[in-house]
DSSP file (Angstrom, degrees, kcal/mol; ACC not computed):
  #  RESIDUE AA STRUCTURE BP1 BP2  ACC     N-H-->O    O-->H-N    N-H-->O    O-->H-N    TCO  KAPPA ALPHA  PHI   PSI    X-CA   Y-CA   Z-CA
    1    1 A M              0   0    0      0, 0.0     2,-0.1     0, 0.0    85,-0.0   0.000 360.0 360.0 360.0 138.6   14.1   12.2    2.4
    2    2 A T     >  -     0   0    0      1,-0.1     4,-2.0   133,-0.0     5,-0.1  -0.425 360.0-112.7 -90.7 166.1   16.7    9.6    1.6
    3    3 A E  H  > S+     0   0    0      1,-0.2     4,-2.5     2,-0.2     5,-0.2   0.873 117.6  55.7 -64.1 -37.0   17.3    7.7   -1.6
    4    4 A M  H  > S+     0   0    0      2,-0.2     4,-1.0     1,-0.2    -1,-0.2   0.901 107.2  49.0 -63.7 -40.3   16.3    4.5    0.1
    5    5 A E  H  4 S+     0   0    0      1,-0.2     3,-0.4     2,-0.2     4,-0.4   0.906 112.2  48.7 -64.9 -40.5   12.9    6.0    1.2
    6    6 A L  H >< S+     0   0    0     -4,-2.0     3,-1.3     1,-0.2     4,-0.3   0.886 107.6  54.5 -66.5 -38.3   12.3    7.2   -2.3
    7    7 A K  H 3X S+     0   0    0     -4,-2.5     4,-0.6     1,-0.3     3,-0.5   0.736  96.9  67.4 -68.1 -21.0   13.2    3.8   -3.8
    8    8 A Q  H 3X S+     0   0    0     -4,-1.0     4,-2.9    -3,-0.4    -1,-0.3   0.674  77.8  87.0 -70.2 -16.6   10.5    2.2   -1.5
    9    9 A Y  H <> S+     0   0    0     -3,-1.3     4,-2.4    -4,-0.4    -1,-0.2   0.910  88.6  44.3 -53.5 -52.1    7.7    4.0   -3.4
   10   10 A R  H  > S+     0   0    0     96,-0.5     4,-2.0    -3,-0.5    -1,-0.2   0.883 114.9  49.2 -64.5 -37.8    7.3    1.4   -6.2
   11   11 A I  H  X S+     0   0    0     -4,-0.6     4,-2.5     2,-0.2    -1,-0.2   0.899 109.9  52.1 -66.3 -40.3    7.4   -1.5   -3.6
   12   12 A I  H  X S+     0   0    0     -4,-2.9     4,-2.4     2,-0.2    -2,-0.2   0.919 108.5  50.3 -62.0 -44.1    4.9    0.3   -1.4
   13   13 A I  H  X S+     0   0    0     -4,-2.4     4,-2.1    -5,-0.2    -1,-0.2   0.911 111.6  48.4 -61.6 -42.4    2.5    0.7   -4.4
   14   14 A K  H  X S+     0   0    0     -4,-2.0     4,-2.3     1,-0.2    -1,-0.2   0.895 110.8  50.9 -64.3 -39.4    2.8   -3.0   -5.2
   15   15 A E  H  X S+     0   0    0     -4,-2.5     4,-2.6     2,-0.2    -2,-0.2   0.880 107.9  52.6 -66.8 -37.0    2.2   -3.9   -1.5
   16   16 A I  H  X S+     0   0    0     -4,-2.4     4,-2.3     2,-0.2    -1,-0.2   0.925 110.6  47.6 -62.2 -44.4   -0.9   -1.7   -1.5
   17   17 A Q  H  X S+     0   0    0     -4,-2.1     4,-2.1     2,-0.2    -2,-0.2   0.898 111.8  50.6 -63.2 -40.1   -2.3   -3.5   -4.5
   18   18 A D  H  X S+     0   0    0     -4,-2.3     4,-2.5     2,-0.2    -2,-0.2   0.907 109.3  50.4 -64.4 -42.1   -1.4   -6.9   -2.9
   19   19 A L  H  X S+     0   0    0     -4,-2.6     4,-2.6     2,-0.2    -2,-0.2   0.898 108.4  53.0 -63.2 -39.9   -3.3   -5.9    0.3
   20   20 A D  H  X S+     0   0    0     -4,-2.3     4,-2.3     2,-0.2    -1,-0.2   0.933 110.5  47.7 -58.0 -45.8   -6.3   -4.9   -1.8
   21   21 A K  H  X S+     0   0    0     -4,-2.1     4,-2.1     1,-0.2    -2,-0.2   0.917 113.0  47.5 -62.4 -44.0   -6.3   -8.3   -3.5
   22   22 A R  H  X S+     0   0    0     -4,-2.5     4,-1.9     2,-0.2    -1,-0.2   0.867 110.3  51.9 -68.2 -36.1   -5.9  -10.1   -0.2
   23   23 A I  H  X S+     0   0    0     -4,-2.6     4,-2.0     2,-0.2    -1,-0.2   0.927 110.3  48.9 -64.1 -44.4   -8.7   -8.1    1.5
   24   24 A N  H  X S+     0   0    0     -4,-2.3     4,-1.8     1,-0.2    -2,-0.2   0.877 108.6  53.9 -63.3 -37.2  -11.1   -8.9   -1.4
   25   25 A Q  H  X S+     0   0    0     -4,-2.1     4,-0.9     1,-0.2    -1,-0.2   0.885 106.9  51.8 -63.8 -37.7  -10.2  -12.6   -1.1
   26   26 A L  H  < S+     0   0    0     -4,-1.9     3,-0.4     1,-0.2    -2,-0.2   0.898 108.6  50.2 -66.1 -39.0  -11.1  -12.5    2.5
   27   27 A Y  H  < S+     0   0    0     -4,-2.0    -1,-0.2     1,-0.2    -2,-0.2   0.862 113.5  46.4 -65.3 -33.5  -14.5  -11.0    1.7
   28   28 A D  H  < S+     0   0    0     -4,-1.8    -1,-0.2    -5,-0.2    -2,-0.2   0.601  87.5 116.4 -83.3 -11.5  -15.1  -13.7   -0.9
   29   29 A K  S  < S-     0   0    0     -4,-0.9     2,-0.2    -3,-0.4    -3,-0.0  -0.307  71.6-115.5 -64.1 136.6  -13.9  -16.5    1.4
   30   30 A E        -     0   0    0     -2,-0.0     2,-0.5     1,-0.0    -1,-0.1  -0.526  28.1-156.4 -71.1 134.9  -16.6  -19.0    2.3
   31   31 A I        -     0   0    0     -2,-0.2    -1,-0.0    31,-0.0    31,-0.0  -0.954  21.1-112.6-115.8 133.6  -17.5  -19.1    6.0
   32   32 A G        -     0   0    0     -2,-0.5    26,-3.1    25,-0.1     2,-0.3  -0.233  27.2-131.4 -64.0 150.5  -19.0  -22.2    7.5
   33   33 A A  E     -A   57   0A   0     24,-0.2     2,-0.3    25,-0.1    24,-0.2  -0.783  19.5-167.2-103.9 148.0  -22.5  -22.1    8.8
   34   34 A V  E     -A   56   0A   0     22,-3.1    22,-2.8    -2,-0.3     2,-0.4  -0.959  20.0-121.7-131.4 151.6  -23.7  -23.3   12.2
   35   35 A A  E     +A   55   0A   0     -2,-0.3     2,-0.3    20,-0.2    20,-0.2  -0.723  36.4 166.7 -91.7 141.9  -27.2  -24.0   13.5
   36   36 A T  E     -A   54   0A   0     18,-2.8    18,-3.1    -2,-0.4     2,-0.4  -0.937  29.9-120.2-145.5 168.1  -28.3  -22.2   16.6
   37   37 A R  E     -A   53   0A   0     -2,-0.3     2,-0.3    16,-0.2    16,-0.2  -0.917  22.9-166.4-116.0 141.2  -31.6  -21.6   18.4
   38   38 A V  E     -A   52   0A   0     14,-2.8    14,-2.6    -2,-0.4     2,-0.3  -0.902  17.7-124.2-123.7 154.8  -33.2  -18.3   19.0
   39   39 A K  E     +A   51   0A   0     -2,-0.3     2,-0.3    12,-0.2    12,-0.2  -0.734  38.8 149.5 -96.4 145.7  -36.0  -17.3   21.3
   40   40 A G  E     -A   50   0A   0     10,-2.5    10,-3.3    -2,-0.3     2,-0.3  -0.879  34.8-118.2-153.1-174.4  -39.1  -15.5   20.1
   41   41 A S  E     -A   49   0A   0     -2,-0.3     8,-0.2     8,-0.3     6,-0.1  -0.953  34.3 -94.5-134.0 157.4  -42.7  -15.2   21.0
   42   42 A S        -     0   0    0      6,-1.8     8,-0.0    -2,-0.3     7,-0.0  -0.303  33.9-122.5 -66.7 156.7  -45.9  -16.0   19.1
   43   43 A R  S    S+     0   0    0      2,-0.1     2,-0.3     4,-0.1    -1,-0.1   0.737  89.0  48.3 -75.8 -23.0  -47.4  -13.1   17.2
   44   44 A T  S    S-     0   0    0      2,-0.2     4,-0.4     4,-0.1    -2,-0.1  -0.754  99.7 -50.3-119.1 164.9  -50.8  -13.3   18.9
   45   45 A F  S    S+     0   0    0     -2,-0.3    -2,-0.1     2,-0.1    -1,-0.1  -0.462 113.9  50.3 -67.0 140.6  -52.0  -13.5   22.4
   46   46 A P  S    S-     0   0    0      0, 0.0     2,-1.8     0, 0.0    -2,-0.2   0.496  85.6-148.1 -78.7 130.6  -51.1  -15.4   24.5
   47   47 A Y        -     0   0    0     -4,-0.1     2,-0.3    -6,-0.1    -2,-0.1  -0.480  24.1-176.1 -74.5  86.6  -47.5  -14.5   23.7
   48   48 A R        -     0   0    0     -2,-1.8    -6,-1.8    -4,-0.4     2,-0.2  -0.598  30.8-105.1 -88.1 145.5  -45.8  -17.8   24.4
   49   49 A E  E     -A   41   0A   0     -2,-0.3     2,-0.4    -8,-0.2    -8,-0.3  -0.483  39.6-169.9 -69.4 135.0  -42.1  -18.2   24.2
   50   50 A V  E     -A   40   0A   0    -10,-3.3   -10,-2.5    -2,-0.2     2,-0.5  -0.980  12.9-149.6-128.1 138.9  -41.0  -20.1   21.1
   51   51 A R  E     -A   39   0A   0     -2,-0.4     2,-0.4   -12,-0.2   -12,-0.2  -0.932  18.2-174.2-109.5 132.9  -37.6  -21.4   20.2
   52   52 A T  E     -A   38   0A   0    -14,-2.6   -14,-2.8    -2,-0.5     2,-0.4  -0.965  21.4-128.5-128.2 141.7  -36.6  -21.6   16.6
   53   53 A S  E     +A   37   0A   0     -2,-0.4     2,-0.3   -16,-0.2   -16,-0.2  -0.719  31.7 176.2 -87.1 137.0  -33.6  -23.1   14.9
   54   54 A V  E     -A   36   0A   0    -18,-3.1   -18,-2.8    -2,-0.4     2,-0.5  -0.945  27.8-127.0-135.8 158.8  -31.7  -20.9   12.4
   55   55 A I  E     +A   35   0A   0     -2,-0.3     2,-0.3   -20,-0.2   -20,-0.2  -0.931  35.4 169.5-107.6 127.4  -28.5  -21.2   10.4
   56   56 A V  E     -A   34   0A   0    -22,-2.8   -22,-3.1    -2,-0.5     2,-0.1  -0.885  41.3 -85.7-131.7 162.9  -25.9  -18.4   10.8
   57   57 A D  E     -A   33   0A   0     -2,-0.3   -24,-0.2   -24,-0.2   -25,-0.1  -0.400  59.5 -91.9 -63.5 146.0  -22.3  -17.8    9.8
   58   58 A N     >  -     0   0    0    -26,-3.1     4,-2.4     1,-0.2     5,-0.2  -0.473  35.7-150.8 -62.2 114.6  -19.9  -19.3   12.2
   59   59 A P  H  > S+     0   0    0      0, 0.0     4,-2.2     0, 0.0    -1,-0.2   0.798  92.8  55.1 -63.9 -28.6  -19.2  -16.3   14.6
   60   60 A I  H  > S+     0   0    0      2,-0.2     4,-2.1     1,-0.2     5,-0.2   0.929 111.1  44.0 -68.9 -44.4  -15.7  -17.4   15.4
   61   61 A E  H  > S+     0   0    0      2,-0.2     4,-2.6     1,-0.2     5,-0.2   0.890 113.5  51.6 -66.4 -39.2  -14.7  -17.5   11.7
   62   62 A V  H  X S+     0   0    0     -4,-2.4     4,-2.6     2,-0.2    -2,-0.2   0.920 110.5  48.2 -63.4 -43.6  -16.4  -14.2   11.1
   63   63 A A  H  X S+     0   0    0     -4,-2.2     4,-2.2     2,-0.2    -2,-0.2   0.906 112.6  48.3 -64.5 -41.6  -14.6  -12.6   14.0
   64   64 A A  H  X S+     0   0    0     -4,-2.1     4,-2.1     2,-0.2    -2,-0.2   0.922 113.3  47.8 -64.5 -43.7  -11.2  -13.9   12.8
   65   65 A R  H  X S+     0   0    0     -4,-2.6     4,-2.6     1,-0.2    -2,-0.2   0.921 111.6  50.0 -62.5 -44.1  -11.9  -12.8    9.3
   66   66 A D  H  X S+     0   0    0     -4,-2.6     4,-2.4     1,-0.2    -1,-0.2   0.874 109.7  50.7 -64.9 -37.7  -12.9   -9.3   10.4
   67   67 A R  H  X S+     0   0    0     -4,-2.2     4,-2.3     2,-0.2    -1,-0.2   0.916 112.0  47.7 -64.3 -42.2   -9.8   -8.9   12.6
   68   68 A L  H  X S+     0   0    0     -4,-2.1     4,-2.2     2,-0.2    -2,-0.2   0.905 112.2  49.0 -65.8 -42.3   -7.6   -9.9    9.7
   69   69 A I  H  X S+     0   0    0     -4,-2.6     4,-2.5     1,-0.2    -1,-0.2   0.919 111.1  50.7 -62.6 -43.6   -9.4   -7.5    7.3
   70   70 A A  H  X S+     0   0    0     -4,-2.4     4,-2.1     1,-0.2    -2,-0.2   0.908 110.8  47.8 -62.8 -42.4   -9.1   -4.7    9.9
   71   71 A S  H  X S+     0   0    0     -4,-2.3     4,-2.2     1,-0.2    -1,-0.2   0.891 113.1  48.3 -67.9 -37.1   -5.3   -5.2   10.3
   72   72 A R  H  X S+     0   0    0     -4,-2.2     4,-2.3     2,-0.2    -2,-0.2   0.876 111.0  50.4 -70.2 -36.3   -4.8   -5.3    6.6
   73   73 A K  H  X S+     0   0    0     -4,-2.5     4,-2.3     2,-0.2    -2,-0.2   0.890 110.1  50.8 -66.4 -38.1   -6.8   -2.2    6.0
   74   74 A K  H  X S+     0   0    0     -4,-2.1     4,-2.1     2,-0.2    -2,-0.2   0.927 111.5  47.1 -64.2 -44.8   -4.8   -0.4    8.8
   75   75 A K  H  X S+     0   0    0     -4,-2.2     4,-2.4     1,-0.2    -2,-0.2   0.898 111.1  52.4 -63.2 -40.7   -1.5   -1.5    7.1
   76   76 A K  H  X S+     0   0    0     -4,-2.3     4,-2.5     1,-0.2    -1,-0.2   0.907 108.6  50.2 -61.6 -42.4   -2.8   -0.4    3.7
   77   77 A E  H  X S+     0   0    0     -4,-2.3     4,-2.0     2,-0.2    -1,-0.2   0.900 109.7  50.7 -64.1 -41.0   -3.7    3.1    5.2
   78   78 A Q  H  X S+     0   0    0     -4,-2.1     4,-1.9     1,-0.2    -2,-0.2   0.928 112.1  47.1 -61.3 -44.8   -0.2    3.4    6.7
   79   79 A L  H  X S+     0   0    0     -4,-2.4     4,-2.7     1,-0.2    -2,-0.2   0.878 109.1  54.0 -65.9 -37.8    1.4    2.5    3.3
   80   80 A Q  H  X S+     0   0    0     -4,-2.5     4,-2.4     1,-0.2    -1,-0.2   0.885 107.7  51.2 -63.4 -37.6   -0.9    5.0    1.5
   81   81 A N  H  X S+     0   0    0     -4,-2.0     4,-2.1     2,-0.2    -2,-0.2   0.900 110.9  47.7 -65.5 -40.6    0.2    7.7    3.8
   82   82 A I  H  X S+     0   0    0     -4,-1.9     4,-2.1     2,-0.2    -2,-0.2   0.922 112.4  49.2 -65.4 -43.9    3.9    6.9    3.2
   83   83 A A  H  X S+     0   0    0     -4,-2.7     4,-2.5     1,-0.2    -2,-0.2   0.906 111.1  50.1 -62.1 -41.5    3.3    6.9   -0.6
   84   84 A L  H  X S+     0   0    0     -4,-2.4     4,-2.6     1,-0.2    -1,-0.2   0.892 108.2  53.2 -63.4 -39.8    1.5   10.2   -0.4
   85   85 A E  H  X S+     0   0    0     -4,-2.1     4,-2.1     2,-0.2    -1,-0.2   0.907 110.6  46.7 -61.7 -42.6    4.4   11.7    1.6
   86   86 A I  H  X S+     0   0    0     -4,-2.1     4,-2.3     2,-0.2    -2,-0.2   0.919 112.0  50.5 -66.0 -43.6    6.9   10.6   -1.1
   87   87 A E  H  X S+     0   0    0     -4,-2.5     4,-2.7     1,-0.2    -2,-0.2   0.908 111.4  48.3 -61.2 -42.0    4.6   11.9   -3.9
   88   88 A Q  H  X S+     0   0    0     -4,-2.6     4,-1.7     2,-0.2    -1,-0.2   0.889 108.9  54.0 -65.9 -38.6    4.3   15.3   -2.1
   89   89 A Y  H  < S+     0   0    0     -4,-2.1     4,-0.3     2,-0.2    -2,-0.2   0.935 112.9  42.7 -59.7 -46.7    8.1   15.4   -1.6
   90   90 A V  H >< S+     0   0    0     -4,-2.3     3,-1.4     1,-0.2    -2,-0.2   0.908 113.2  52.0 -67.7 -41.8    8.7   14.9   -5.3
   91   91 A D  H 3< S+     0   0    0     -4,-2.7    -1,-0.2     1,-0.3    -2,-0.2   0.766 102.7  60.9 -66.5 -24.2    5.9   17.4   -6.3
   92   92 A D  T 3< S+     0   0    0     -4,-1.7     2,-0.4    -5,-0.2    -1,-0.3   0.517  74.2 112.4 -81.8  -4.7    7.4   20.0   -4.0
   93   93 A I    <   -     0   0    0     -3,-1.4     6,-0.1    -4,-0.3    -3,-0.0  -0.573  57.4-156.5 -69.2 123.8   10.7   20.0   -6.0
   94   94 A E  S    S+     0   0    0     -2,-0.4     2,-0.5     4,-0.1    -1,-0.2   0.881  70.2  82.5 -75.0 -39.0   10.7   23.5   -7.6
   95   95 A D     >  -     0   0    0      1,-0.2     4,-2.7     2,-0.1     5,-0.2  -0.554  69.3-153.7 -70.9 116.8   13.1   22.7  -10.5
   96   96 A S  H  > S+     0   0    0     -2,-0.5     4,-2.2     1,-0.2    -1,-0.2   0.857  92.3  51.5 -64.1 -36.2   10.8   21.2  -13.2
   97   97 A E  H  > S+     0   0    0      2,-0.2     4,-2.2     1,-0.2    -1,-0.2   0.934 113.2  44.6 -65.4 -45.2   13.7   19.2  -14.8
   98   98 A L  H  > S+     0   0    0      2,-0.2     4,-2.6     1,-0.2    -2,-0.2   0.886 111.4  53.6 -65.7 -39.4   14.7   17.8  -11.5
   99   99 A R  H  X S+     0   0    0     -4,-2.7     4,-2.3     2,-0.2    -1,-0.2   0.913 110.1  47.9 -60.8 -42.6   11.1   17.0  -10.5
  100  100 A L  H  X S+     0   0    0     -4,-2.2     4,-2.7     2,-0.2    -2,-0.2   0.901 110.4  51.7 -65.0 -41.6   10.7   15.1  -13.8
  101  101 A I  H  X S+     0   0    0     -4,-2.2     4,-2.7     1,-0.2     5,-0.2   0.924 110.5  48.5 -60.6 -44.9   14.0   13.2  -13.2
  102  102 A F  H  X>S+     0   0    0     -4,-2.6     4,-2.8     2,-0.2     5,-0.8   0.896 111.4  49.8 -64.0 -40.4   12.8   12.2   -9.7
  103  103 A K  I  X>S+     0   0    0     -4,-2.3     5,-2.2     1,-0.2     4,-1.2   0.937 114.1  45.2 -63.8 -45.4    9.4   11.0  -11.1
  104  104 A Y  I  <5S+     0   0    0     -4,-2.7     6,-2.9     3,-0.2    -2,-0.2   0.926 120.5  39.9 -61.9 -44.3   11.1    9.0  -13.8
  105  105 A R  I  <5S+     0   0    0     -4,-2.7    -2,-0.2     4,-0.2    -3,-0.2   0.950 129.7  20.9 -74.0 -51.1   13.6    7.5  -11.4
  106  106 A F  I  <5S+     0   0    0     -4,-2.8   -96,-0.5    -5,-0.2    -3,-0.2   0.786 131.1  34.9 -98.0 -28.7   11.7    6.8   -8.2
  107  107 A M  I  <<S+     0   0    0     -4,-1.2    -3,-0.2    -5,-0.8    -4,-0.1   0.850 130.1  30.2 -93.6 -38.8    8.0    6.6   -9.3
  108  108 A D  S   <S-     0   0    0     -5,-2.2    -3,-0.2    -6,-0.2    -4,-0.2   0.626  98.2-132.3 -94.6 -14.9    8.4    5.0  -12.7
  109  109 A G        +     0   0    0     -6,-0.3    -4,-0.2     1,-0.2    -3,-0.1   0.750  43.7 166.0  73.5  24.3   11.5    3.1  -11.9
  110  110 A M        -     0   0    0     -6,-2.9    -1,-0.2    -7,-0.2     2,-0.1  -0.375  36.5-114.3 -73.4 152.7   13.4    4.1  -15.0
  111  111 A K     >  -     0   0    0      1,-0.1     4,-2.4    -2,-0.1     5,-0.2  -0.468  27.4-109.1 -81.8 159.0   17.1    3.5  -15.3
  112  112 A L  H  > S+     0   0    0      1,-0.2     4,-2.6     2,-0.2     5,-0.2   0.864 118.4  54.5 -58.2 -38.6   19.5    6.4  -15.5
  113  113 A N  H  > S+     0   0    0      2,-0.2     4,-1.9     1,-0.2    -1,-0.2   0.915 109.9  46.7 -62.0 -42.9   20.3    5.7  -19.2
  114  114 A D  H  > S+     0   0    0      2,-0.2     4,-2.0     1,-0.2    -2,-0.2   0.892 112.7  49.3 -67.1 -39.4   16.6    5.9  -20.1
  115  115 A I  H  X S+     0   0    0     -4,-2.4     4,-2.6     2,-0.2     5,-0.2   0.913 107.8  55.1 -64.5 -42.0   16.0    9.1  -18.1
  116  116 A A  H  X>S+     0   0    0     -4,-2.6     5,-2.0     1,-0.2     4,-0.7   0.900 109.5  46.6 -58.9 -42.0   19.1   10.6  -19.8
  117  117 A E  H  <5S+     0   0    0     -4,-1.9     3,-0.4     3,-0.2    -1,-0.2   0.900 112.1  51.8 -65.4 -40.4   17.5    9.9  -23.2
  118  118 A E  H  <5S+     0   0    0     -4,-2.0    -2,-0.2     1,-0.2    -1,-0.2   0.904 120.8  30.6 -64.3 -43.8   14.1   11.3  -22.1
  119  119 A V  H  <5S-     0   0    0     -4,-2.6    -1,-0.2     2,-0.1    -2,-0.2   0.326 108.0-118.3-102.7   7.7   15.5   14.6  -20.8
  120  120 A S  T  <5S+     0   0    0     -4,-0.7     2,-0.3    -3,-0.4    -3,-0.2   0.907  71.7 120.8  58.3  48.5   18.4   14.9  -23.2
  121  121 A L      < -     0   0    0     -5,-2.0    -1,-0.2    -6,-0.2     2,-0.1  -0.874  69.5 -91.0-130.4 166.3   21.1   14.9  -20.6
  122  122 A D     >  -     0   0    0     -2,-0.3     4,-1.6     1,-0.1     3,-0.4  -0.490  34.8-120.4 -75.3 149.7   24.1   12.6  -20.0
  123  123 A R  H  > S+     0   0    0      1,-0.2     4,-1.9     2,-0.2     5,-0.2   0.881 113.2  53.5 -59.0 -40.2   23.6    9.7  -17.6
  124  124 A S  H  > S+     0   0    0      1,-0.2     4,-2.2     2,-0.2    -1,-0.2   0.840 104.5  55.5 -66.5 -31.7   26.2   11.0  -15.2
  125  125 A V  H  > S+     0   0    0     -3,-0.4     4,-2.5     2,-0.2    -1,-0.2   0.895 105.3  52.9 -66.0 -39.5   24.5   14.4  -15.0
  126  126 A I  H  X S+     0   0    0     -4,-1.6     4,-2.2     1,-0.2    -2,-0.2   0.953 110.8  46.1 -60.2 -50.5   21.3   12.7  -14.0
  127  127 A G  H  X S+     0   0    0     -4,-1.9     4,-2.5     1,-0.2    -1,-0.2   0.890 112.7  50.4 -60.3 -40.8   23.0   10.8  -11.1
  128  128 A K  H  X S+     0   0    0     -4,-2.2     4,-2.8     2,-0.2    -1,-0.2   0.896 109.0  51.2 -65.7 -40.0   24.8   13.9  -10.0
  129  129 A K  H  X S+     0   0    0     -4,-2.5     4,-2.1     2,-0.2    -2,-0.2   0.916 111.9  47.0 -63.8 -42.3   21.6   16.0   -9.9
  130  130 A I  H  X S+     0   0    0     -4,-2.2     4,-2.2     2,-0.2    -2,-0.2   0.950 114.6  46.4 -63.7 -48.8   19.8   13.3   -7.8
  131  131 A R  H  <>S+     0   0    0     -4,-2.5     5,-2.4     1,-0.2     4,-0.3   0.910 111.9  51.2 -60.5 -43.5   22.8   13.0   -5.4
  132  132 A K  H ><5S+     0   0    0     -4,-2.8     3,-0.8     1,-0.2    -1,-0.2   0.904 110.8  48.5 -62.4 -41.1   23.1   16.8   -5.1
  133  133 A Y  H 3<5S+     0   0    0     -4,-2.1    -1,-0.2     1,-0.2    -2,-0.2   0.896 116.7  40.0 -69.8 -39.3   19.4   17.3   -4.3
  134  134 A I  T 3<5S-     0   0    0     -4,-2.2    -1,-0.2    -5,-0.2    -2,-0.2   0.253 112.0-117.9 -97.3  15.6   19.2   14.6   -1.6
  135  135 A D  T < 5 +     0   0    0     -3,-0.8    -3,-0.2    -4,-0.3    -4,-0.1   0.858  53.2 162.1  57.5  44.0   22.6   15.5   -0.2
  136  136 A L      < -     0   0    0     -5,-2.4    -1,-0.2    -6,-0.1     3,-0.1  -0.700  44.9-107.8 -87.5 146.8   24.4   12.2   -0.8
  137  137 A P        -     0   0    0      0, 0.0    -1,-0.1     0, 0.0    -5,-0.0  -0.446  45.1 -96.6 -68.0 149.4   28.2   12.3   -0.7
  138  138 A P        -     0   0    0      0, 0.0     3,-0.1     0, 0.0   -10,-0.0  -0.253  45.8 -92.3 -64.4 154.9   29.8   11.9   -4.1
  139  139 A L        -     0   0    0      1,-0.1     2,-0.1    -3,-0.1    -3,-0.0  -0.443  47.8-107.7 -66.1 139.3   30.9    8.5   -5.2
  140  140 A P        -     0   0    0      0, 0.0     2,-0.2     0, 0.0    -1,-0.1  -0.437  29.7-130.9 -70.9 142.2   34.6    7.9   -4.4
  141  141 A H        -     0   0    0     -2,-0.1     2,-0.3     1,-0.1     0, 0.0  -0.613  30.3 -97.1 -88.3 152.7   37.0    7.9   -7.2
  142  142 A K        -     0   0    0     -2,-0.2     2,-0.3     1,-0.1    -1,-0.1  -0.520  40.2-125.0 -69.7 131.3   39.5    5.1   -7.7
  143  143 A A        -     0   0    0     -2,-0.3     2,-0.6     2,-0.0    -1,-0.1  -0.611  17.3-147.7 -79.5 134.2   42.8    6.0   -6.2
  144  144 A V              0   0    0     -2,-0.3    -1,-0.0     1,-0.1    -2,-0.0  -0.911 360.0 360.0-104.5 120.5   45.7    5.8   -8.6
  145  145 A L              0   0    0     -2,-0.6    -1,-0.1     0, 0.0    -2,-0.0   0.394 360.0 360.0-107.1 360.0   49.0    4.8   -6.9
């Protein structure tokens, strides 16, 4: 897993929350009513056909709302799977100190200085541990001519 994928975790969680809010707004949205006629029959013999007017939700608006809700739920499920994959990746780190560093950095969004204070290490050590674990090349040093 790359650093960019890990950094996406917090954004993914925010997007999931946003999708939840938008789905709930769609459920709460007022849908226009339309009048229609339905066929029925009288309850007693002779069973004559009767037409009755009823008011129903506009089927076109309901269908559009349901399609939008379905697409947002599908996107939410995809994002939840990605978030779960990232969480499992971090939880599978065997070194407890490194696992804690990854949780602080990528799940909680803490800065390297804050993480260094939390785990009693130097800030540069934190960055090196992260880079080493995810196989990033070291940062280039300034060349002195």
